[in-house]
BATIMI-788619 format. One record per residue (C-alpha): residue number from 1; residue in one letter; x, y, z. Coordinates in steps of 0.02 Angstrom, whole numbers, m for minus. Example, Ala and Ser with C-alpha at 12.3 -4.5 7.8 and 13.67 -1.06 7.14 Angstrom:
// residues 2
<atom><num>1</num><residuo>A</residuo><X>615</X><Y>m225</Y><Z>390</Z></atom>
<atom><num>2</num><residuo>S</residuo><X>684</X><Y>m53</Y><Z>357</Z></atom>
***
This chain:
// residues 102
<atom><num>1</num><residuo>M</residuo><X>m520</X><Y>712</Y><Z>m2304</Z></atom>
<atom><num>2</num><residuo>K</residuo><X>m333</X><Y>678</Y><Z>m2269</Z></atom>
<atom><num>3</num><residuo>E</residuo><X>m271</X><Y>696</Y><Z>m2088</Z></atom>
<atom><num>4</num><residuo>K</residuo><X>m161</X><Y>848</Y><Z>m2072</Z></atom>
<atom><num>5</num><residuo>R</residuo><X>m87</X><Y>800</Y><Z>m1905</Z></atom>
<atom><num>6</num><residuo>S</residuo><X>78</X><Y>705</Y><Z>m1892</Z></atom>
<atom><num>7</num><residuo>I</residuo><X>28</X><Y>640</Y><Z>m1722</Z></atom>
<atom><num>8</num><residuo>Q</residuo><X>m116</X><Y>517</Y><Z>m1707</Z></atom>
<atom><num>9</num><residuo>R</residuo><X>m257</X><Y>562</Y><Z>m1588</Z></atom>
<atom><num>10</num><residuo>V</residuo><X>m353</X><Y>436</Y><Z>m1486</Z></atom>
<atom><num>11</num><residuo>E</residuo><X>m532</X><Y>440</Y><Z>m1417</Z></atom>
<atom><num>12</num><residuo>F</residuo><X>m534</X><Y>503</Y><Z>m1242</Z></atom>
<atom><num>13</num><residuo>P</residuo><X>m686</X><Y>452</Y><Z>m1131</Z></atom>
<atom><num>14</num><residuo>S</residuo><X>m651</X><Y>571</Y><Z>m990</Z></atom>
<atom><num>15</num><residuo>D</residuo><X>m746</X><Y>717</Y><Z>m916</Z></atom>
<atom><num>16</num><residuo>F</residuo><X>m663</X><Y>871</Y><Z>m847</Z></atom>
<atom><num>17</num><residuo>K</residuo><X>m708</X><Y>888</Y><Z>m666</Z></atom>
<atom><num>18</num><residuo>N</residuo><X>m790</X><Y>1053</Y><Z>m607</Z></atom>
<atom><num>19</num><residuo>S</residuo><X>m794</X><Y>1122</Y><Z>m781</Z></atom>
<atom><num>20</num><residuo>T</residuo><X>m951</X><Y>1210</Y><Z>m839</Z></atom>
<atom><num>21</num><residuo>D</residuo><X>m894</X><Y>1254</Y><Z>m1009</Z></atom>
<atom><num>22</num><residuo>I</residuo><X>m839</X><Y>1081</Y><Z>m1077</Z></atom>
<atom><num>23</num><residuo>I</residuo><X>m976</X><Y>973</Y><Z>m1145</Z></atom>
<atom><num>24</num><residuo>A</residuo><X>m867</X><Y>831</Y><Z>m1201</Z></atom>
<atom><num>25</num><residuo>V</residuo><X>m689</X><Y>772</Y><Z>m1243</Z></atom>
<atom><num>26</num><residuo>K</residuo><X>m666</X><Y>718</Y><Z>m1426</Z></atom>
<atom><num>27</num><residuo>D</residuo><X>m488</X><Y>657</Y><Z>m1426</Z></atom>
<atom><num>28</num><residuo>V</residuo><X>m312</X><Y>681</Y><Z>m1358</Z></atom>
<atom><num>29</num><residuo>S</residuo><X>m133</X><Y>660</Y><Z>m1414</Z></atom>
<atom><num>30</num><residuo>E</residuo><X>30</X><Y>685</Y><Z>m1329</Z></atom>
<atom><num>31</num><residuo>H</residuo><X>29</X><Y>867</Y><Z>m1392</Z></atom>
<atom><num>32</num><residuo>G</residuo><X>m151</X><Y>920</Y><Z>m1360</Z></atom>
<atom><num>33</num><residuo>I</residuo><X>m330</X><Y>889</Y><Z>m1337</Z></atom>
<atom><num>34</num><residuo>C</residuo><X>m492</X><Y>927</Y><Z>m1433</Z></atom>
<atom><num>35</num><residuo>V</residuo><X>m644</X><Y>967</Y><Z>m1331</Z></atom>
<atom><num>36</num><residuo>I</residuo><X>m824</X><Y>1018</Y><Z>m1367</Z></atom>
<atom><num>37</num><residuo>M</residuo><X>m865</X><Y>1176</Y><Z>m1276</Z></atom>
<atom><num>38</num><residuo>N</residuo><X>m1026</X><Y>1272</Y><Z>m1244</Z></atom>
<atom><num>39</num><residuo>E</residuo><X>m950</X><Y>1441</Y><Z>m1267</Z></atom>
<atom><num>40</num><residuo>P</residuo><X>m824</X><Y>1515</Y><Z>m1388</Z></atom>
<atom><num>41</num><residuo>Y</residuo><X>m641</X><Y>1539</Y><Z>m1338</Z></atom>
<atom><num>42</num><residuo>D</residuo><X>m527</X><Y>1660</Y><Z>m1430</Z></atom>
<atom><num>43</num><residuo>V</residuo><X>m381</X><Y>1576</Y><Z>m1520</Z></atom>
<atom><num>44</num><residuo>G</residuo><X>m228</X><Y>1612</Y><Z>m1412</Z></atom>
<atom><num>45</num><residuo>R</residuo><X>m322</X><Y>1605</Y><Z>m1249</Z></atom>
<atom><num>46</num><residuo>Y</residuo><X>m242</X><Y>1501</Y><Z>m1110</Z></atom>
<atom><num>47</num><residuo>F</residuo><X>m335</X><Y>1354</Y><Z>m1043</Z></atom>
<atom><num>48</num><residuo>S</residuo><X>m301</X><Y>1267</Y><Z>m877</Z></atom>
<atom><num>49</num><residuo>R</residuo><X>m400</X><Y>1118</Y><Z>m817</Z></atom>
<atom><num>50</num><residuo>S</residuo><X>m388</X><Y>954</Y><Z>m720</Z></atom>
<atom><num>51</num><residuo>F</residuo><X>m461</X><Y>791</Y><Z>m777</Z></atom>
<atom><num>52</num><residuo>L</residuo><X>m461</X><Y>604</Y><Z>m740</Z></atom>
<atom><num>53</num><residuo>L</residuo><X>m391</X><Y>469</Y><Z>m850</Z></atom>
<atom><num>54</num><residuo>P</residuo><X>m496</X><Y>309</Y><Z>m860</Z></atom>
<atom><num>55</num><residuo>S</residuo><X>m364</X><Y>235</Y><Z>m745</Z></atom>
<atom><num>56</num><residuo>G</residuo><X>m411</X><Y>361</Y><Z>m612</Z></atom>
<atom><num>57</num><residuo>A</residuo><X>m251</X><Y>460</Y><Z>m628</Z></atom>
<atom><num>58</num><residuo>G</residuo><X>m279</X><Y>647</Y><Z>m610</Z></atom>
<atom><num>59</num><residuo>I</residuo><X>m195</X><Y>759</Y><Z>m747</Z></atom>
<atom><num>60</num><residuo>N</residuo><X>m170</X><Y>946</Y><Z>m738</Z></atom>
<atom><num>61</num><residuo>I</residuo><X>m144</X><Y>1038</Y><Z>m901</Z></atom>
<atom><num>62</num><residuo>L</residuo><X>m104</X><Y>1211</Y><Z>m961</Z></atom>
<atom><num>63</num><residuo>G</residuo><X>m141</X><Y>1235</Y><Z>m1142</Z></atom>
<atom><num>64</num><residuo>K</residuo><X>m172</X><Y>1364</Y><Z>m1275</Z></atom>
<atom><num>65</num><residuo>V</residuo><X>m325</X><Y>1373</Y><Z>m1391</Z></atom>
<atom><num>66</num><residuo>M</residuo><X>m254</X><Y>1345</Y><Z>m1566</Z></atom>
<atom><num>67</num><residuo>W</residuo><X>m418</X><Y>1337</Y><Z>m1662</Z></atom>
<atom><num>68</num><residuo>Q</residuo><X>m605</X><Y>1329</Y><Z>m1642</Z></atom>
<atom><num>69</num><residuo>K</residuo><X>m753</X><Y>1296</Y><Z>m1756</Z></atom>
<atom><num>70</num><residuo>I</residuo><X>m937</X><Y>1305</Y><Z>m1720</Z></atom>
<atom><num>71</num><residuo>K</residuo><X>m1025</X><Y>1136</Y><Z>m1733</Z></atom>
<atom><num>72</num><residuo>K</residuo><X>m1201</X><Y>1198</Y><Z>m1695</Z></atom>
<atom><num>73</num><residuo>H</residuo><X>m1283</X><Y>1322</Y><Z>m1583</Z></atom>
<atom><num>74</num><residuo>N</residuo><X>m1184</X><Y>1329</Y><Z>m1417</Z></atom>
<atom><num>75</num><residuo>E</residuo><X>m1061</X><Y>1189</Y><Z>m1467</Z></atom>
<atom><num>76</num><residuo>Y</residuo><X>m884</X><Y>1234</Y><Z>m1514</Z></atom>
<atom><num>77</num><residuo>E</residuo><X>m754</X><Y>1108</Y><Z>m1566</Z></atom>
<atom><num>78</num><residuo>T</residuo><X>m591</X><Y>1173</Y><Z>m1488</Z></atom>
<atom><num>79</num><residuo>G</residuo><X>m414</X><Y>1118</Y><Z>m1517</Z></atom>
<atom><num>80</num><residuo>I</residuo><X>m294</X><Y>1151</Y><Z>m1374</Z></atom>
<atom><num>81</num><residuo>Q</residuo><X>m107</X><Y>1128</Y><Z>m1379</Z></atom>
<atom><num>82</num><residuo>F</residuo><X>m24</X><Y>1079</Y><Z>m1214</Z></atom>
<atom><num>83</num><residuo>I</residuo><X>97</X><Y>1209</Y><Z>m1150</Z></atom>
<atom><num>84</num><residuo>S</residuo><X>135</X><Y>1136</Y><Z>m982</Z></atom>
<atom><num>85</num><residuo>L</residuo><X>112</X><Y>954</Y><Z>m926</Z></atom>
<atom><num>86</num><residuo>G</residuo><X>211</X><Y>890</Y><Z>m778</Z></atom>
<atom><num>87</num><residuo>S</residuo><X>321</X><Y>736</Y><Z>m801</Z></atom>
<atom><num>88</num><residuo>A</residuo><X>210</X><Y>621</Y><Z>m697</Z></atom>
<atom><num>89</num><residuo>D</residuo><X>54</X><Y>685</Y><Z>m789</Z></atom>
<atom><num>90</num><residuo>R</residuo><X>141</X><Y>661</Y><Z>m960</Z></atom>
<atom><num>91</num><residuo>E</residuo><X>187</X><Y>484</Y><Z>m908</Z></atom>
<atom><num>92</num><residuo>H</residuo><X>8</X><Y>441</Y><Z>m862</Z></atom>
<atom><num>93</num><residuo>L</residuo><X>m60</X><Y>518</Y><Z>m1023</Z></atom>
<atom><num>94</num><residuo>M</residuo><X>67</X><Y>430</Y><Z>m1132</Z></atom>
<atom><num>95</num><residuo>R</residuo><X>26</X><Y>264</Y><Z>m1051</Z></atom>
<atom><num>96</num><residuo>Y</residuo><X>m159</X><Y>294</Y><Z>m1087</Z></atom>
<atom><num>97</num><residuo>I</residuo><X>m124</X><Y>340</Y><Z>m1273</Z></atom>
<atom><num>98</num><residuo>K</residuo><X>m12</X><Y>191</Y><Z>m1297</Z></atom>
<atom><num>99</num><residuo>N</residuo><X>m140</X><Y>70</Y><Z>m1226</Z></atom>
<atom><num>100</num><residuo>A</residuo><X>m283</X><Y>153</Y><Z>m1328</Z></atom>
<atom><num>101</num><residuo>R</residuo><X>m186</X><Y>129</Y><Z>m1493</Z></atom>
<atom><num>102</num><residuo>K</residuo><X>m174</X><Y>m59</Y><Z>m1466</Z></atom>
***
């Protein structure tokens, strides 16, 4: 299947802290993140979370659920587009993505 995205995503081995609805993080790009959740979220719902990059830098995001598909019982692959990402957070994230693409 051909990739529809114009922005390449990279694997993201991070866990969201204090989040009971996120099972895993699939990948991330400079525009959004894909997570596996244990509950459905409506498309258009806002999403606010904090997470740690492998470097230890904390990132705070505000995003919007753009799509979701069920993978299996109680597992929903969810695409979230970033709406707000502070300049320092964006810098840390971009550094991670650049290094992960090498």
